[in-house]
C-alpha positions as CSV (number, residue, x, y, z in Angstrom):
1,X,19.6,3.0,-19.8
2,X,19.4,2.1,-16.1
3,X,18.3,5.0,-14.0
4,X,20.5,5.7,-10.9
5,X,19.1,6.2,-7.4
6,X,20.1,9.8,-7.5
7,X,17.9,10.3,-10.7
8,X,14.9,8.8,-8.8
9,X,14.8,11.9,-6.7
10,X,15.1,14.4,-9.5
11,X,12.8,13.2,-12.3
12,X,9.0,13.2,-11.9
13,X,8.3,11.8,-15.3
14,X,6.9,8.3,-15.6
15,X,9.7,5.8,-15.8
16,X,9.2,2.0,-16.5
17,X,12.0,1.0,-14.2
18,X,10.5,3.1,-11.2
19,X,7.1,1.6,-11.9
20,X,8.4,-2.1,-12.1
21,X,10.5,-1.5,-8.9
22,X,7.6,0.2,-6.9
23,X,5.2,-2.6,-8.1
24,X,7.6,-5.2,-6.8
25,X,7.5,-3.5,-3.5
26,X,3.7,-3.4,-3.6
27,X,3.8,-7.1,-4.2
28,X,6.2,-7.6,-1.2
29,X,3.8,-5.5,1.0
30,X,1.3,-8.5,1.0
31,X,3.9,-10.7,2.7
32,X,4.0,-11.4,6.5
33,X,6.0,-8.9,8.4
34,X,8.8,-11.4,9.3
35,X,9.7,-12.0,5.7
36,X,8.6,-8.8,4.1
37,X,11.9,-6.9,4.4
38,X,13.8,-9.9,2.9
39,X,11.7,-9.3,-0.2
40,X,12.2,-5.6,-0.1
41,X,15.9,-6.1,0.1
42,X,15.7,-8.3,-3.0
43,X,13.5,-6.1,-5.1
44,X,16.1,-5.6,-7.8
45,X,17.4,-2.3,-7.0
46,X,21.2,-1.5,-7.1
47,X,21.4,0.0,-3.6
48,X,20.4,-1.5,-0.2
49,X,17.3,-0.4,1.7
50,X,17.9,1.1,5.2
51,X,15.7,2.6,7.9
52,X,13.0,0.1,7.2
53,X,9.9,0.2,9.4
54,X,6.6,-1.6,9.4
55,X,3.3,0.0,10.5
56,X,0.0,-1.8,11.3
57,X,-3.2,-0.5,12.9
58,X,-6.8,-1.6,12.6
59,X,-6.3,-3.5,9.3
60,X,-4.0,-1.0,7.7
61,X,-0.5,-2.1,6.9
62,X,2.3,-0.2,5.2
63,X,6.1,0.0,5.4
64,X,8.8,2.7,4.8
65,X,12.3,2.3,3.6
66,X,15.2,4.5,2.6
67,X,17.5,4.1,-0.4
68,X,20.2,6.4,-1.6
69,X,18.6,9.6,-2.7
70,X,15.0,8.8,-2.1
71,X,12.5,7.0,0.3
72,X,9.5,4.8,-0.3
73,X,6.1,4.5,1.6
74,X,4.2,1.4,0.4
75,X,0.7,0.3,1.4
76,X,-0.6,-3.2,1.5
77,X,-3.6,-3.8,-0.7
78,X,-7.0,-5.7,-0.2
79,X,-6.7,-9.2,1.4
80,X,-9.4,-11.8,2.1
81,X,-9.9,-10.1,5.4
82,X,-13.2,-8.9,7.0
83,X,-11.7,-5.5,7.8
84,X,-10.5,-4.9,4.3
85,X,-13.7,-5.9,2.8
86,X,-15.7,-3.6,5.2
87,X,-13.2,-0.8,4.1
88,X,-13.9,-1.4,0.4
89,X,-17.7,-1.4,0.9
90,X,-17.9,1.9,2.8
91,X,-18.1,3.9,-0.5
92,X,-20.2,6.8,0.7
93,X,-18.2,10.0,0.4
94,X,-17.0,12.1,3.3
95,X,-15.7,15.7,3.1
96,X,-12.2,16.2,3.9
97,X,-11.6,18.2,7.1
98,X,-8.1,19.0,5.9
99,X,-6.4,22.4,5.4
100,X,-4.1,20.8,2.8
101,X,-6.8,19.6,0.5
102,X,-10.5,19.9,-0.6
103,X,-13.3,17.7,-1.9
104,X,-14.9,14.5,-0.6
105,X,-13.4,11.0,-0.5
106,X,-14.4,7.4,0.0
107,X,-15.4,7.0,3.7
108,X,-13.8,3.5,4.0
109,X,-10.5,4.5,2.6
110,X,-10.4,7.6,4.7
111,X,-11.1,5.6,7.8
112,X,-8.3,3.2,6.9
113,X,-5.6,5.8,6.4
114,X,-6.3,8.1,9.3
115,X,-5.0,5.9,12.1
116,X,-1.5,5.5,10.7
117,X,-1.0,9.3,9.5
118,X,0.5,10.6,12.6
119,X,2.9,7.7,13.0
120,X,3.9,8.1,9.3
121,X,4.4,11.9,9.8
122,X,6.7,11.2,12.7
123,X,8.8,8.6,11.0
124,X,9.2,10.7,7.8
125,X,9.8,14.1,9.3
126,X,13.2,15.8,9.3
127,X,14.3,14.4,6.0
128,X,14.0,16.3,2.7
129,X,14.7,13.5,0.3
130,X,11.9,12.7,-2.3
131,X,9.3,10.2,-1.2
132,X,7.6,7.6,-3.5
133,X,4.2,6.4,-2.1
134,X,2.9,3.3,-3.8
135,X,0.4,0.5,-3.5
136,X,-1.7,-2.0,-5.3
137,X,-5.5,-2.1,-5.2
138,X,-6.7,-0.8,-1.8
139,X,-3.0,0.0,-1.1
140,X,-3.1,2.3,-4.2
141,X,-6.1,4.2,-2.8
142,X,-4.4,4.7,0.5
143,X,-1.2,5.9,-1.2
144,X,-3.3,8.5,-2.9
145,X,-5.0,9.6,0.3
146,X,-1.8,9.7,2.3
147,X,-0.3,12.0,-0.3
148,X,-3.4,14.3,0.1
149,X,-2.5,14.6,3.8
150,X,1.0,15.8,3.1
151,X,2.8,13.1,5.1
152,X,5.8,15.1,3.9
153,X,5.7,18.4,2.0
154,X,3.9,17.6,-1.2
155,X,6.7,18.9,-3.6
156,X,8.7,15.8,-2.3
157,X,6.0,13.4,-3.2
158,X,5.4,11.1,-6.2
159,X,2.6,8.5,-6.2
160,X,2.6,5.3,-8.3
161,X,-0.7,3.3,-8.0
162,X,-1.4,-0.1,-9.4
163,X,-5.0,-1.2,-10.0
164,X,-6.3,1.5,-7.6
165,X,-10.0,2.2,-7.3
166,X,-11.4,5.7,-7.4
167,X,-10.8,7.6,-4.3
168,X,-12.6,11.0,-4.4
169,X,-14.9,13.2,-6.2
170,X,-14.1,15.7,-9.0
171,X,-13.1,18.4,-6.6
172,X,-10.6,16.2,-4.8
173,X,-9.2,14.9,-8.1
174,X,-8.6,18.4,-9.4
175,X,-6.9,19.6,-6.2
176,X,-4.7,16.4,-6.1
177,X,-3.6,16.8,-9.7
178,X,-2.5,20.4,-8.9
179,X,-0.4,19.3,-6.0
180,X,0.9,15.8,-6.5
181,X,2.6,13.9,-9.3
182,X,0.5,10.7,-9.6
183,X,1.2,7.9,-12.1
184,X,-1.9,5.6,-12.2
185,X,-1.1,2.2,-13.8
186,X,-3.9,0.0,-15.0
187,X,-3.6,-3.4,-16.6
188,X,-5.9,-4.5,-19.3
189,X,-9.3,-5.7,-18.0
190,X,-8.8,-5.0,-14.4
191,X,-12.2,-4.1,-13.0
192,X,-11.2,-2.5,-9.7
193,X,-10.1,0.8,-11.3
194,X,-13.7,1.0,-12.6
195,X,-14.9,1.2,-9.0
196,X,-16.6,3.0,-7.2
197,X,-18.8,3.9,-10.3
198,X,-18.8,7.3,-11.9
199,X,-22.5,7.6,-11.2
200,X,-21.7,7.7,-7.4
201,X,-19.6,10.9,-8.0
202,X,-16.1,9.4,-7.9
203,X,-13.4,10.4,-10.3
204,X,-9.7,9.3,-10.8
205,X,-6.8,11.6,-10.2
206,X,-3.3,11.3,-11.9
207,X,-2.0,10.4,-15.3
208,X,-3.3,7.1,-16.7
209,X,-0.8,4.5,-18.0
210,X,-2.9,1.7,-19.5
211,X,-1.1,-1.5,-20.2
212,X,-2.6,-3.7,-22.7
213,X,-2.0,-7.5,-22.7
214,X,0.0,-7.4,-25.8
215,X,2.5,-5.1,-24.2
216,X,1.2,-1.8,-25.7
217,X,1.1,1.2,-23.3
218,X,-1.6,3.9,-23.7
219,X,-0.8,7.2,-22.1
220,X,-4.0,9.1,-20.9
221,X,-6.0,7.6,-23.8
222,X,-9.1,9.2,-25.1
223,X,-12.3,7.3,-24.1
224,X,-13.0,5.9,-27.6
225,X,-9.4,4.4,-27.7
226,X,-9.7,3.1,-24.2
227,X,-13.1,1.5,-24.8
228,X,-11.8,-0.2,-28.0
229,X,-8.9,-1.6,-26.1
230,X,-11.2,-3.0,-23.4
231,X,-13.6,-4.4,-25.9
232,X,-10.9,-6.3,-27.9
233,X,-9.5,-7.8,-24.7
234,X,-13.0,-8.6,-23.5
235,X,-13.7,-10.5,-26.8
236,X,-10.5,-12.4,-26.7
237,X,-10.5,-13.2,-23.0
238,X,-14.2,-13.5,-21.9
239,X,-16.5,-13.7,-24.7
240,X,-14.7,-16.3,-26.8
241,X,-13.9,-18.4,-23.8
242,X,-17.0,-17.8,-21.7
243,X,-14.7,-17.4,-18.7
244,X,-15.0,-14.4,-16.4
245,X,-11.7,-15.1,-14.7
246,X,-9.7,-12.7,-16.8
247,X,-10.9,-9.4,-15.2
248,X,-10.1,-10.9,-11.9
249,X,-6.7,-12.3,-13.0
250,X,-5.9,-8.9,-14.4
251,X,-6.2,-7.3,-11.0
252,X,-3.6,-9.7,-9.3
253,X,-0.5,-7.8,-8.2
254,X,1.5,-10.6,-10.0
255,X,-0.2,-9.7,-13.3
256,X,0.9,-6.0,-12.8
257,X,4.6,-7.1,-12.0
258,X,4.6,-9.2,-15.2
259,X,3.1,-6.5,-17.3
260,X,5.5,-3.9,-16.1
261,X,8.5,-6.2,-16.5
262,X,7.4,-6.7,-20.1
263,X,7.3,-2.9,-20.6
264,X,10.6,-2.5,-18.9
265,X,12.1,-5.1,-21.2
266,X,10.7,-3.3,-24.3
267,X,12.0,0.1,-23.0
268,X,15.5,-1.3,-22.2
269,X,15.5,-3.2,-25.6
């Protein structure tokens, strides 16, 4: 069953069609501005995007668009860019000076999202349609943080992140989960969601949707089941071949698009 645009605004449950659509938009976010919106227009959704706007400041890029019944805010992920690399490496935590939230978050991610928050709030105000915030890799982390700052009222927000690193500490994650619906998609041996390390005090927020290479999806799996899936994938893709490319390949946004299209095909079939 194909979900209509009106249902996008009503249902906060995870939906394979939503995930695949938002992942395609997250893939489009990596494109140059002059061709980005052509890709957005062709992201396989039945209605046309309007009110499209691109934002760029100090290495952070994102775009907004409106569809019938809902809006999207999509952040670009990490590129081979000095500014992005510096952002990723500033992993010391900083307390949030934010009346909307509590806890401490990754200093680099906070510094990346802060410059665009005011412009986003201005662009998104005076509209009470639901907002989907999405992104891949660094873009997923910025999606989580922008939701924490209530770019629109939090009851209108849903977050879909793909291969996102950890953003904040336990207190931040608990607060985020109480306020925001966050579907956190991780594909197979992707290493980025394992960073920054738990030992540094970072925790994930949201509901984990773990996609195995064989097409199986695990919903918030218990640690032993998750470790088993990772061990099997590691044995097949790394140990037997002595190639360490698989964990890097699993992080590619194209790998997420393919995995979600496979899940969507299974759901439709």
